[in-house]
Backbone as a ProteinNet text record, in pm:
[ID]
protein_1_A
[PRIMARY]
XXXXXXXXXXXXXXXXXXXXXXXXXXXXXXXXXXXXXXXXXXXXXXXXXXXXXXXXXXXXXXXXXXXXXXXXXXXXXXXXXXXXXXXXXXXXXXXXXXXXXXXXXXXXXXXXXXXXXXXXXXXXXXXXXXXXXXXXXXXXXXXXXXXXXXXXXXXXXXXXXXXXXXXXXXXXXXXXXXXXXXXXXXXXXXXXXXXXXXXXXXXXXXXXXXXXXXXXXXXXXXXXXXXXXXXXXXXXXXXXXX
[TERTIARY]
-816.9	-881.6	-778.8	-811	-722.5	-720.2	-604.9	-595	-674.8	-711.6	-794.6	-932.3	-965.2	-1095.6	-1092.1	-972.5	-958.3	-968.8	-1043.1	-1056.2	-1067.3	-1034.4	-1057.2	-1160.8	-1229.8	-1332.3	-1307.8	-1338.4	-1333.2	-1473.6	-1575.5	-1712	-1727.8	-1796.7	-1825.6	-1719.1	-1608.7	-1504.1	-1530.7	-1543.5	-1571.8	-1441.9	-1410.9	-1288.9	-1309	-1197.7	-1205.8	-1242.6	-1206.2	-1244.1	-1183.4	-1067.3	-1006.7	-930.7	-932.2	-851.7	-719.8	-614.7	-482.9	-431	-463.6	-427.9	-277	-202.7	-58.5	16.1	-55.6	9.1	-34.7	56.5	20.8	137.4	114.8	222.5	250.5	375.9	416	505.6	448.4	528.8	627.1	738.2	834.3	775.3	696.1	634.9	503.7	412.7	286	300.6	323.9	342.9	253.9	-778	-634	-589.5	-532.9	-486.8	-393.5	-320.3	-235.3	-249.2	-199.9	-209.4	-262.5	-366.8	-409.4	-546	-597.6	-725.7	-837.4	-838.5	-938.5	-1070	-1178.4	-1310.9	-1381.5	-1425.5	-1489.8	-1388.4	-1423.5	-1339	-1214.3	-1108.2	-983	-998.2	-921.1	-932.1	-866.6	-923.2	-862.1	-762.7	-643.6	-544.7	-429.4	-410.2	-305.1	-169.8	-67.3	69.7	99.8	153.9	184.3	315.9	410	539.3	623.3	751.8	844.9	913.1	897.4	953.1	1098.4	1183.1	1323.3	1396	1503.9	1588.5	1564.5	1480.7	1452.5	1302.3	1250.3	1107.7	1072	940.6	899.8	914	953.4	983.6	1133.2	1211.9	1355.3	1436.4	1372.7	1446.1	1486.2	1609.3	1653.3	1594	1580.8	1530.9	1621.6	1751.5	1845.5	1821.9	1794.5	1767.2	1639	1535.5	1407.9	1421.1	1493.4	1510.5	1589.2	1684.5	1760.6	1673.5	1593.3	1506.1	1405.3	1356.8	1252.4	1302.2	1429.7	1489	1455.4	1504.9	1477.7	1536.4	1470.8	1513.9	1541.3	1657.9	1694.4	1641.1	1511.6	1449.2	1485.1	1481.7	1520.9	1427.7	1297.5	1201.2	1166.4	1136.2	1094.7	1163.3	1208.1	1267.2	1161.2	1197.5	1105.8	1154.8	1075.3	1119.3	1115.6	1181.6	1176.6	1033.5	996	864.5	867.4	757.9	746.9	711.4	813	788.5	724.7	720	650.4	501	452	310	275.1	374.8	354.3	381.5	290.6	315.7	437	539.2	661.3	638.8	528.6	506.7	486.2	459.1	439.3	567.2	677.8	803.4	845.1	908.8	957.4	1056.1	1039.8	1131	1120.8	1217.4	1212.7	1148.8	1050.4	978.6	972.8	946.9	919.8	784.5	775.3	653.7	639.8	537.9	513.2	430.6	487.2	415.6	470.3	380.3	420.3	440.3	421.2	432.7	579.2	602.1	737.8	794	925.1	986.7	948.2	921	877.4	727.8	651.1	505.8	470.3	368.9	320.7	191.3	182.7	62.3	12.7	-111.1	-172.8	-264.3	-241.5	-319.8	-393.1	-511.3	-580.5	-628.3	-654.6	-701.9	-597.8	-471.1	-362.9	-280.9	-321.6	-256.4	-110.7	-87.4	47.1	48.1	160.4	190.1	320.9	323.1	441.1	498.7	630.8	698.9	770.8	729.4	788.9	935.3	1024.4	1167.9	1222	1144	1189.9	1254.9	1274.9	1336.7	1263.9	1132	1050.6	1054	1097.9	1106.3	1028.2	995	931.2	969.2	966.3	974.5	833	813.5	679.7	676.1	570.7	550.6	417.1	410.3	283.3	205	72.1	-10	-138	-198.9	-338.7	-420.2	-546.4	-628.4	-766.4	-850	-981.8	-1078.7	-1172.4	-1279.9	-1381.3	-1465.1	-1569.3	-1655.4	-1680.3	-1757.5	-1670.8	-1541.9	-1450.3	-1339.9	-1347.5	-1243.3	-1258.9	-1149.1	-1144.1	-1045.6	-1069.4	-972.6	-970.8	-861.4	-846	-702.9	-680.7	-549	-540.4	-425.9	-403.3	-255.5	-215.1	-73.5	-45.5	80	118.3	118	19.3	6.2	89.8	114.3	200.9	247.6	349.5	409.1	415.6	416.7	424.6	507.4	598.9	674.4	614.1	571.1	500.2	391.2	301.7	203.8	94	30.5	-88.8	-204.2	-286.4	-404.7	-530	-621.3	-749	-861.8	-948.1	-1057.3	-1158.5	-1206.2	-1309.3	-1439.4	-1521.6	-1649.3	-1735.8	-1733.5	-1816.2	-1775.3	-1646.6	-1598.7	-1637.4	-1629.7	-1667.2	-1813.6	-1897.2	-2038.5	-2054.8	-1973.8	-1982.3	-1917.8	-1810	-1732.5	-1708.5	-1805.9	-1795.1	-1672.2	-1616.5	-1501.2	-1377.8	-1375.9	-1259.1	-1278.6	-1391.2	-1418.5	-1309.9	-1244.4	-1139.9	-1019.7	-1013.1	-904	-947.4	-1064.5	-1116.3	-1018.6	-941.6	-842.5	-708.2	-698.6	-574.9	-504.5	-456.6	-377.5	-231	-145	-4	61.4	160	233.1	308.8	326.7	397.4	366.4	425.3	406.7	262.1	175.8	36.6	-55.7	-2.5	-83.6	-117.2	-243.2	-282.8	-207	-156.7	-86.1	57.3	108	240.5	353.8	466.9	589.8	593.5	528.4	532.8	397.5	357.6	231	244.8	187.5	175.7	27.8	-4.9	-143.4	-173.9	-282.4	-316.3	-416.2	-388.4	-469.3	-515.5	-626.3	-674.8	-711.5	-650.5	-681.4	-676.5	-576.6	-557.1	-639.9	-720.4	-809.4	-765	-753	-716.9	-830.1	-797.6	-899.4	-939.9	-869.7	-883.4	-819.2	-756.1	-688.5	-540	-480.5	-338.4	-269	-138.4	-51	19.6	10.2	60.1	137.4	206.9	286	211.7	213.3	152.9	257.3	248	335.6	257.7	144.4	63.5	87.1	190.3	224.2	115.3	32.5	-72.1	-180	-182	-284	-243.3	-116.2	-71.4	-136.8	-196.1	-267.1	-412.2	-467.4	-606.6	-681.7	-815.3	-904.2	-956.4	-888.8	-926.9	-945.1	-894	-893.5	-1021.3	-1033.7	-1147.3	-1111.3	-1035.3	-1008.1	-862.7	-779.2	-639.1	-557	-432.2	-344.6	-224.7	-203.3	-95.1	18	140.6	260.5	332.7	407.6	492.8	580.6	606.9	680.2	810.9	886.6	1014.3	993.6	885.8	854.8	809.1	727.3	676	788.5	884.5	998.5	1077.3	1095.6	1166.4	1094	961.5	883.1	880.6	858.6	849.3	976.4	1090.4	1217.6	1245.4	1180.3	1205.1	1089.8	995.9	876.5	863.8	891.5	872.9	726.3	693.8	560.9	537.1	413.1	365.7	387.9	438.6	450.5	312.5	300.2	173.9	144.9	18.2	-26.7	-148.8	-146.1	-258.1	-314.1	-441.3	-507.6	-600	-566.2	-643.2	-775.2	-877	-1001.6	-975.9	-1049.1	-1033.7	-1106.3
-262.4	-291.3	-342.1	-449.6	-502.9	-410.2	-400.4	-313.1	-364.7	-494.2	-546.7	-483.9	-416.9	-353.8	-209.7	-163.5	-25.7	-19.4	75.4	89	235.5	266.4	399.3	388.2	497.6	494.8	602.4	571.2	669.7	699.8	669.6	696.6	843.2	867.8	1004.2	1068.9	999.2	1056.1	1018.2	1115.7	1089.6	1085	970.9	958.5	1012.7	1050	1105.2	999.6	874	764.1	768.2	831	841.6	715.5	679.4	568.2	622.4	544.9	588	485.5	508.9	411.3	399.2	506.6	503	438.9	387.5	326.6	182.3	90.6	-51	-130.3	-199.7	-279.2	-402.3	-434.7	-555.2	-637	-729.6	-806.6	-895.8	-925.5	-1018.5	-1157.8	-1195.3	-1327.6	-1320.1	-1409.4	-1408.3	-1490.9	-1506.5	-1587.2	-1523.2	-440.3	-415.4	-518.8	-690.6	-764.6	-676.5	-588.3	-495.7	-356.1	-334.1	-198.9	-202.8	-275.3	-289.5	-230.6	-146.7	-79.3	-180.2	-287	-388.7	-345.6	-395.6	-368.7	-501.5	-535.4	-665.1	-771.7	-896.5	-1008.8	-1016.4	-1071.4	-1089.8	-1203.6	-1197	-1298.3	-1427	-1539.6	-1668.8	-1700.9	-1645.2	-1653.8	-1737.9	-1853.9	-1944	-1900.9	-1941	-1911.9	-1984.7	-1911.7	-1970.8	-2045.6	-1992.2	-2059	-2038.8	-2063.7	-2053	-2186.6	-2248.2	-2380.6	-2370.6	-2449.5	-2455.6	-2327.1	-2300.3	-2183.7	-2071	-2092.8	-1990.5	-1979.2	-1854.9	-1836.1	-1866.4	-1882.1	-1914.6	-1797	-1681	-1566.2	-1544.8	-1640.5	-1634.3	-1564.9	-1510.3	-1444.4	-1547.3	-1544.1	-1639.5	-1601.8	-1701.1	-1674.3	-1576	-1590.1	-1499.5	-1355.4	-1336.2	-1201.7	-1145.7	-1230.1	-1185.6	-1152.6	-1236.6	-1212.1	-1084	-1054.4	-930	-809.5	-822.7	-713.9	-677.5	-779.9	-758.7	-784.3	-758.3	-775.5	-661.2	-668	-562.3	-428.6	-321.8	-185.9	-110	-49.8	28.3	170.4	187.1	318.2	407.8	538.8	632.9	628.2	612.7	620.8	485.4	388.3	256.5	149.1	41	-68.1	-134.9	-169.1	-235.2	-377.8	-477.5	-616.6	-663.7	-774.5	-835.5	-876.9	-868.6	-915.7	-1067.5	-1131.4	-1276.8	-1307.6	-1323.8	-1341.1	-1475	-1567.2	-1693.2	-1671.3	-1553.2	-1520.5	-1448.9	-1426.7	-1347.1	-1431	-1426.8	-1489.8	-1420.5	-1495.6	-1433.9	-1337.3	-1351	-1258.7	-1115.1	-1098.9	-965.1	-904.7	-975.1	-917.5	-801.3	-703.9	-588.3	-631.5	-572.8	-605.5	-498.7	-498	-411.7	-488.9	-427.2	-492.8	-399.6	-457.5	-377.1	-309.3	-182.7	-106.1	-0.5	-16.2	78.2	195.1	313.7	429.7	558	653.6	786.5	880.8	829.2	912.3	938.7	1050.7	1090.3	997.1	976.7	898.3	953.4	864.5	903	891.3	895	880.5	746.7	748.7	627.2	583.1	455.5	398.8	286	298.5	195.9	111.3	-18.8	-113.7	-208.3	-167	-247.3	-382.5	-395.4	-523.6	-633.4	-595.7	-693.6	-682.1	-592.7	-576.6	-533	-437.4	-386.4	-233.9	-180.6	-38.1	-25.8	64.8	84.3	223.9	232	361.1	364.1	455.8	464.3	506.4	428.8	457.8	514.9	506.7	554	443.7	470.1	375.1	240.2	246.9	126.2	38	91.3	12.5	77.5	-3.3	46.3	-44.6	11.5	-70.4	-112	-241.2	-293	-345.4	-307.9	-351.1	-424.2	-528.5	-592.9	-508.8	-517.9	-431.4	-500.8	-446	-476.1	-354.8	-375.7	-267	-268.6	-172.6	-158.5	-268.5	-291.9	-386.9	-324.8	-408.8	-360.1	-258.9	-146.5	-41.8	64.9	34.7	131.8	172	122.6	151.5	292.9	351.2	486.8	486.4	568.7	577.9	719.1	752.3	884.7	933.2	1058	1120.1	1201.4	1194.3	1269.9	1305.9	1358.4	1386	1373.1	1352.9	1342.7	1483.3	1510.1	1642.8	1660.8	1550.7	1554.4	1413.8	1407.2	1279.7	1273	1150.4	1137.2	1017.8	1040.5	932.5	905.7	782.6	745.3	848.8	871.6	979.5	948.7	1054.5	1041.6	993.2	906.8	857.6	908.3	967.3	1015.5	951.6	872.3	807.8	910.2	895.8	986.5	972.2	1074.8	1072.6	954.9	925.6	815.2	682.7	666.5	542.9	533.2	645.5	645.7	606.9	648.7	610.4	459.9	400.3	256.3	175.8	229.5	158.4	250.4	261.3	354	329.8	209.2	179.2	261.4	320.1	401.4	548.5	580.8	720.4	777.4	691.6	740	796.1	766.8	820	941.2	996.7	1110.3	1227.5	1238.9	1345	1308	1185.3	1140.4	1031.8	929.6	822.3	848.7	864.1	895.7	790.5	833.2	740.2	638.4	521	414.5	280.5	173.6	39.8	-7.4	42.4	-1.7	89	195.3	289.8	231.3	240.3	181.6	234.7	356.8	413.7	364.1	301.2	242.1	342.8	299.4	378	494.6	479.2	582.8	590.1	712	731	843.3	820.6	923.5	959.5	1086.2	1133	1189.6	1141	1182.9	1298.8	1395.4	1516.8	1537.6	1610.3	1660.1	1806.6	1893.1	2036.6	2093.9	2053.2	2107.2	2043.6	1942.8	1878.9	1734.6	1696.6	1559.9	1465.7	1361.3	1268.3	1162.5	1154.1	1046.6	916.6	920.2	802.9	815.1	706	707.1	581.9	593	477.4	466.5	353.4	341.3	210.6	196.4	75.7	-18.9	-146.4	-248.8	-351.8	-400.2	-508.9	-639.8	-645.3	-767	-828.7	-909.2	-960.8	-1045.8	-1109.4	-1194.9	-1116.5	-984.2	-903.5	-863.4	-879.6	-840.5	-931.3	-869.6	-946.4	-971	-891.5	-910.5	-777.5	-788	-672	-665.9	-592.6	-590.5	-451.8	-350.2	-218.2	-141.1	-29.8	59	167.3	128.8	219.1	250.4	246	282.5	163.7	190.9	88.3	69.2	-55.6	-84.7	-162.2	-124.2	-194.8	-246.5	-354.8	-398.5	-282.1	-274.3	-159.8	-134.9	-240.5	-223.6	-165.9	-207.3	-153.2	-8.2	20.6	156.9	254.6	213.2	300.1	328.1	224.7	243	343.4	329	420.6	560.5	567.7	695.7	778.2	714.4	786.2	841.9	785.8	829.4	910.7	950.6	1020.8	1157.5	1265.2	1399.3	1441.8	1542	1602.6	1655.4	1646.4	1687	1580.1	1463.1	1353	1311.9	1290.9	1247	1101.9	1074.5	938.7	907.5	794.9	749.1	622.7	626.9	508.7	454.6	339.1	280.9	222.4	214.2	147.8	0.6	-53.1	-195.2	-280.9
2216.4	2087.7	1988.8	1918.3	1816.2	1695.5	1631.3	1514.2	1397.1	1399.8	1291.5	1293.4	1404.3	1414.1	1364.9	1328.7	1283.8	1133	1081.6	936.4	899.6	774.8	720.2	611.1	583.3	480.6	378.1	253.3	145.2	94.8	174.8	132.1	96.9	-13.4	-52.4	-136.9	-164.9	-248.1	-392.6	-478.6	-619.7	-697	-755.8	-835.4	-975.3	-1037.6	-1172.4	-1274.1	-1244.6	-1331.6	-1469	-1485.5	-1617.7	-1652.4	-1780.1	-1827.1	-1879.1	-1862.9	-1906.9	-2005.5	-2131.2	-2233.2	-2248.8	-2212.8	-2230.6	-2116.4	-2017.9	-1902.9	-1892	-1918.7	-1912	-1854.9	-1742	-1685	-1768.6	-1784.1	-1855.8	-1763.8	-1683.5	-1590.1	-1663.6	-1595.5	-1650.7	-1661.3	-1562.7	-1564.5	-1489.5	-1514.3	-1444.6	-1319	-1317.5	-1201.6	-1084.1	1102.8	1095.1	1191.7	1046.8	1160.6	1237	1167.7	1238.2	1183.1	1060.7	1008.6	868	839	700.6	672.2	760.6	737	711.5	789.3	766.9	828.1	771.2	824.4	836.4	957.1	975	1006.8	974.2	1012	926.7	984.3	910.9	812.9	704.9	601.3	646.7	605	632.8	523.8	534.1	427	474.9	418.4	462.5	412.3	484.5	443	313.9	218.9	89.5	92.2	168.3	177.8	53.9	67.4	-43.1	-59.7	-174.8	-196.8	-238.6	-174.8	-212.8	-181.8	-255	-229.5	-326.9	-427.6	-527.5	-543.9	-548.1	-567.6	-712.1	-738.4	-874.9	-970	-919.7	-1005.2	-1019.1	-972.3	-994.4	-887.4	-783.3	-676.1	-571.4	-527.3	-425.7	-290.5	-204.3	-69.6	2.7	-17.8	47.5	3.2	-125.6	-177.1	-116.2	-110	-54.6	93.8	167	309.9	335.5	248.2	262	229.4	124.7	81.3	189.3	260.1	360.2	501.7	524.4	656.2	750.3	874.4	972.5	929.4	973.7	940.1	1069.6	1078.6	1197.4	1181.7	1204.7	1190.2	1308.6	1287.9	1392.3	1513.3	1489.9	1599.8	1659.5	1574.4	1621.6	1537.8	1600.3	1521.4	1434.9	1312.7	1220.1	1198.6	1237.8	1224	1079.5	1053.8	921.2	889.5	763.2	719.6	707.3	743.4	729.5	584.6	501.5	358.5	324.8	420.5	394.8	379.2	421.4	411.6	281	195.2	74.1	-50.3	-146.2	-275.3	-337.6	-379	-432.6	-548.4	-621.2	-733.2	-685.1	-555.2	-500.7	-442.8	-450.9	-404.1	-494.7	-435.7	-511.4	-619.9	-738.4	-847.5	-957.1	-1046.1	-1163.9	-1277.8	-1344.6	-1453.7	-1574.5	-1690.6	-1809.6	-1791.4	-1831.2	-1807	-1915.6	-2000.2	-2108.8	-2057.1	-2058.2	-2006.4	-2066.5	-2087.9	-2132	-2013.6	-1891.9	-1772.9	-1738.4	-1671.5	-1634	-1527.2	-1526.1	-1418.9	-1282	-1189.4	-1056.4	-1037	-1146.9	-1138.2	-1074.6	-988.4	-922.6	-989.4	-1022.7	-1083.5	-993.4	-946.5	-862.5	-949.4	-949.8	-1030.2	-935.2	-884.6	-784	-834.4	-963.1	-1015.8	-999.3	-1004.9	-996.7	-869.3	-779.1	-648.8	-662.7	-753.3	-773.2	-766.1	-721.6	-730.4	-807.6	-905	-988.4	-966.9	-965.7	-973.8	-1107.6	-1195.1	-1327.8	-1314.8	-1375.7	-1368.8	-1499.7	-1606.1	-1735.7	-1816.7	-1945.5	-2037.6	-2038.2	-2022.7	-2030.8	-1908.4	-1795.4	-1672.8	-1559.7	-1459.6	-1338.1	-1222.6	-1103.2	-982.5	-947.3	-924.1	-893.9	-751.1	-679.4	-541.7	-530.7	-450.1	-419.3	-319.7	-324.6	-240.2	-196.4	-91.3	-63.3	-105.4	-136.5	-190.6	-126.6	-167.5	-108.9	-148.1	-59	-86.8	-182.5	-240.6	-330.2	-256	-318.7	-254.9	-190.7	-174.7	-115.9	-213.8	-336.4	-434.5	-490.2	-526.6	-581.8	-696.6	-797.4	-906.4	-961.9	-1027.2	-1084.6	-1073.3	-1113.6	-1103.5	-974.8	-910.9	-788.2	-781.8	-668	-645.6	-496.2	-462.3	-321.8	-262.7	-177.7	-118.1	6.7	76.8	194.2	226.9	310.3	349	501.6	554.6	699.3	742.4	837.4	899.7	1037.1	1059.8	1182.4	1212.1	1116.6	1130.5	1231.9	1277.2	1361.3	1275.6	1331.5	1260.4	1330	1252.3	1304.6	1225.8	1290.3	1216.5	1167.3	1043.5	991.5	1070	1063.7	1135.2	1092.5	960.3	910.7	974.2	996.4	1055.7	1202.8	1272.2	1413.6	1429.3	1333.3	1338.4	1322	1232.8	1209.1	1320.9	1374.7	1476	1595.5	1685	1798.4	1885.3	1879.8	1964.8	1929	1807.6	1770.1	1805.4	1867.9	1903.1	1994	2071.7	2162.2	2086.6	1955	1873.9	1792.1	1823.3	1746.5	1747.4	1854.5	1863.1	1805.1	1752.3	1689.8	1769.2	1700.6	1759.9	1725.2	1825.1	1796.3	1708	1630.7	1546.7	1629.2	1572.2	1641.7	1579.8	1633.1	1574.9	1570.1	1658.9	1660.2	1579.7	1524.5	1448.2	1311	1266.9	1138.1	1017.2	1023.4	908.4	896.5	999.8	992.2	994	937.1	944.6	846.8	732.5	628.9	558.4	523.3	452.5	350.3	232.9	130.1	117.7	132.2	128.6	-9.9	-69.7	-205.5	-205.7	-291.3	-301.8	-445.2	-458.6	-586.4	-569.2	-648.1	-645.7	-504.2	-429	-295.1	-186.1	-221.3	-124.2	-100.5	25.5	61.4	22.6	-52.3	-101.8	0.1	113.1	212.5	164	47.5	-8	24.6	74	107.1	55.4	42.8	29.3	163.3	228	364.9	381.6	491.7	516.4	609.9	573.3	657.5	696.6	818.8	861.8	868	798.7	788	651.1	634.6	501.4	438.5	521.8	466.1	393	408.6	340.1	198.8	163.6	30.1	-74.5	-176.5	-277.6	-243.2	-151	-110.3	-110.6	-113.8	-103.3	39.4	123.7	264.2	322	255.9	317.5	287.7	354.9	331.3	230.8	130.1	19.4	-5.2	97.3	79.7	31.3	-4.4	-60.3	30.7	73.9	166.2	102	132.5	89.6	213.1	198	307.2	352.1	480.5	534	460	431.8	361.9	222.3	155.6	23.2	32.2	133.1	147	178	258	287.3	159.7	77.2	-49.6	-138.5	-150.2	-232.9	-172.1	-42.6	28.3	10.2	26.8	19.5	-119.8	-221.6	-359.2	-416.9	-330.3	-377.4	-311.5	-383.2	-326.2	-329.7	-250.1	-255.3	-396.9	-441.1	-574.6	-680.8	-642.8	-738.7	-789.1	-918.5	-977.5	-940.3	-909.8	-878.1	-963.1	-1030.8	-1112.6	-1048.8	-1010.6	-956.2	-1064.6	-1119	-1228.5	-1178.5	-1264	-1225.3	-1195.5	-1099.8	-1065.3	-1167
[MASK]
++++++++++++++++++++++++++++++++++++++++++++++++++++++++++++++++++++++++++++++++++++++++++++++++++++++++++++++++++++++++++++++++++++++++++++++++++++++++++++++++++++++++++++++++++++++++++++++++++++++++++++++++++++++++++++++++++++++++++++++++++

């Protein structure tokens, strides 16, 4: 079975729906094909390409290639991301960010396909992301209840009903390069209960900047590792309304 046929669902999860007036991203400039929790057909998304030696956001190709190069992980080798498939505005960078939240707080902005890690002093690290499709979006306050490196993936019952072909994974799909959750996953909780919402790593660069998942938010593997390594359990996560 192709991983593009694997999806997760957040059906039945009620988000808090709170607005956070004190949290507003200020960008510097405007400018499962594999592990992306896709449901249905894959998007027809053409390669954007990078013109010349500098991206339109000022990052050199050499810098981008280094940022998204191969990773010598302990369990499985992680290949370089094909950055020609990603709009340069979604590359990881430090941006101005007005927020009253404590440093380390994660803010998910599904409308603009960004995830922010508040760094303090008016700055944040910004990552490009893929997000949930209409009908699968969730918003509210949560926290990182647990973390997983190459975690096991278990499809929810609702998904097995929709896609019987994943029933063989009802007991769990071992972690690895073909697992939908990828190399790193942050699981979001509310009041001790898992929301079914995760931040996970995808090696499908063409999905960044799109609404393709069944509710969760995917970052390029290199970006997710960066965020994962700097995010302890109990970190606050704010998912803004789309």
